[in-house]
C-alpha positions in Angstrom: 24.5 -39.1 -18.2 21.5 -40.9 -16.9 18.5 -40.9 -19.2 15.3 -42.9 -19.7 14.8 -45.2 -22.6 12.3 -44.4 -25.4 9.7 -46.4 -23.7 10.0 -45.0 -20.2 10.9 -48.2 -18.6 14.2 -48.4 -16.5 17.1 -46.1 -16.8 20.6 -46.9 -18.4 23.8 -44.8 -18.9 24.2 -43.2 -22.3 27.2 -40.8 -23.4 25.8 -38.0 -25.4 27.6 -35.9 -27.9 26.7 -32.3 -28.2 25.0 -31.3 -31.5 26.7 -27.8 -32.0 30.3 -28.0 -30.4 30.7 -31.8 -30.5 32.0 -31.9 -27.0 31.8 -34.9 -24.6 29.3 -34.4 -21.9 32.1 -34.3 -19.2 33.6 -31.3 -21.1 30.5 -29.0 -20.2 28.7 -27.9 -17.1 25.2 -28.7 -18.0 23.8 -30.7 -20.7 20.1 -30.1 -21.7 18.2 -33.2 -23.3 15.8 -32.6 -26.2 13.8 -35.3 -27.9 16.7 -36.6 -29.8 19.5 -34.1 -29.4 21.6 -32.5 -26.5 22.7 -28.9 -26.1 25.2 -27.6 -23.7 24.7 -24.5 -21.4 27.3 -22.5 -23.4 25.2 -23.2 -26.5 22.0 -22.2 -24.9 23.7 -19.0 -23.8 25.0 -18.2 -27.2 21.5 -18.9 -28.7 19.9 -16.5 -26.0 22.5 -13.9 -26.8 21.5 -14.1 -30.5 17.8 -13.9 -30.0 18.2 -11.2 -27.5 20.4 -9.0 -30.0 17.9 -9.6 -32.8 14.9 -8.7 -30.6 16.6 -5.6 -29.5 17.4 -4.6 -33.1 13.7 -5.4 -34.2 12.5 -3.3 -31.3 14.7 -0.5 -32.0 13.9 -0.3 -35.6 10.1 -0.4 -34.7 10.5 2.5 -32.0 12.4 4.4 -34.6 9.8 3.9 -37.1 7.1 5.2 -34.7 9.1 8.3 -33.7 8.3 11.1 -35.9 11.0 13.5 -37.0 11.2 17.1 -35.9 9.6 18.1 -38.9 6.8 15.7 -38.9 5.8 16.8 -35.6 6.0 20.3 -36.6 3.5 19.6 -39.5 1.2 17.9 -37.1 1.4 20.8 -34.6 0.5 23.0 -37.8 -2.6 21.2 -38.3 -4.0 22.1 -35.0 -2.2 25.3 -33.7 -2.3 28.5 -35.8 0.8 30.7 -35.2 3.3 30.1 -32.5 5.9 29.0 -35.1 9.0 29.2 -32.8 7.3 27.4 -30.0 6.2 24.7 -32.4 9.6 24.5 -33.6 11.4 24.3 -30.3 8.9 21.9 -28.8 9.1 19.6 -31.9 13.0 19.4 -31.7 12.9 19.0 -27.8 10.5 16.2 -27.9 12.5 14.3 -30.6 15.7 14.9 -28.9 14.1 13.6 -25.5 12.8 10.2 -27.1 16.4 9.9 -28.8 18.0 10.3 -25.4 15.7 7.9 -23.9 16.4 5.3 -26.5 20.1 5.8 -26.6 22.1 3.0 -24.9 24.9 4.8 -23.0 27.9 2.7 -22.3 31.0 3.5 -20.2 33.0 6.2 -21.8 30.1 7.2 -24.1 29.0 10.7 -24.2 25.7 11.1 -22.3 23.0 13.3 -24.0 21.9 16.2 -22.1 18.4 16.6 -21.1 16.5 19.8 -21.7 13.2 21.1 -20.4 10.6 23.5 -21.7 8.6 26.1 -20.1 5.6 27.4 -22.1 4.8 30.9 -21.0 2.2 33.2 -22.6 -1.2 34.8 -22.0 -4.5 33.0 -21.8 -5.6 31.7 -25.2 -2.1 31.7 -26.8 -2.2 28.1 -27.3 0.0 26.7 -24.6 -2.4 24.0 -23.6 -3.4 23.1 -27.2 0.3 22.6 -28.0 0.7 20.3 -25.1 -2.5 18.4 -25.8 -1.6 18.0 -29.4 2.0 16.7 -28.5 0.5 14.3 -26.1 -2.0 13.0 -28.5 0.6 12.7 -31.4 3.0 10.8 -29.1 0.2 8.7 -27.3 1.2 9.6 -24.0 -1.1 10.7 -21.2 -2.1 14.3 -20.4 -3.7 15.9 -17.6 -4.1 19.5 -16.6 -3.4 20.5 -12.8 -3.8 23.9 -11.6 -1.0 24.4 -9.2 -2.8 27.4 -7.5 -5.1 25.1 -6.0 -2.9 22.7 -4.5 -2.6 22.7 -0.7 -0.8 20.6 1.8 -2.9 17.6 3.0 -5.4 18.2 5.4 -6.0 21.8 4.3 -9.0 23.1 2.0 -8.0 22.7 -1.6 -6.7 20.1 -3.9 -4.0 17.6 -3.0 -0.8 16.7 -5.0 -2.1 13.1 -5.1 -5.2 14.3 -7.2 -2.6 15.1 -10.0 -1.5 11.7 -10.0 -5.1 10.5 -9.9 -6.2 12.3 -13.1 -3.2 10.8 -14.8 -4.3 7.4 -13.9 -7.7 8.1 -15.0 -6.4 9.2 -18.5 -4.6 6.1 -18.6 -7.6 3.8 -17.6 -5.8 2.9 -14.3 -2.8 1.4 -16.4 0.2 2.3 -14.1 2.7 1.1 -16.7 1.3 3.4 -19.2 1.3 6.3 -16.9 5.1 5.7 -16.4 5.7 5.1 -20.0 8.6 7.4 -21.0 7.4 10.5 -19.6 4.2 12.5 -18.9 3.3 16.0 -20.2 1.7 18.3 -17.8 1.0 22.0 -17.4 
C-alpha cells in the first residue's frame, strides 16, 4: 500500500495489517487508512450493519412508545366526544392496526396484515368530524375538510380536486414530507 509518511514528505511502500481480522492487505479488496490504523471493506460493512440494526431497533422502540394503544386512543376520544362508543372503539382499534401494519417489516413468506377502511356515516352534529379531528390531533397528522359536492372538473365553476391538496399542504405549513407522513385523515 502506498502511503504518505507522518510529515507529508515523500511516499514509501508500507505493508499494513488489519486491526480487526488481522489479514494482510493483499487478502482484501479495499483497505481504508485512518490516523494510525487500517480497516478493510468487510469490517466497514460489518460495522455499518451493526450500527444500522441498532438504529432501526432504537427507532422501532421510540415509534412504539409514541403509538398509543387502542385503549389510550379510546380514552382520549372519550375526553372530546360524548357518546358514539361503538364508533370510538372501532376507530381506535382500526387506527392502531393501521399503524402496526405500516411498521411491520413484511419479508418473503410472511403473512401480510390486511388493510381496513372506515366510513363514518351519521346525521349532522353526530360527531363524525370531531372524531376525525381529535384522532388527527392525537396522532399528529394533518387534517383537512373537503366537501365533495363542490368538486368539479377543472375549468368548470366550483372547486378543483387540487384544492384539497392545497388545503392539506397549508395545514402542514407546506411541508410535503409531513403531508405524506403515514397517512392523511380526511372527510
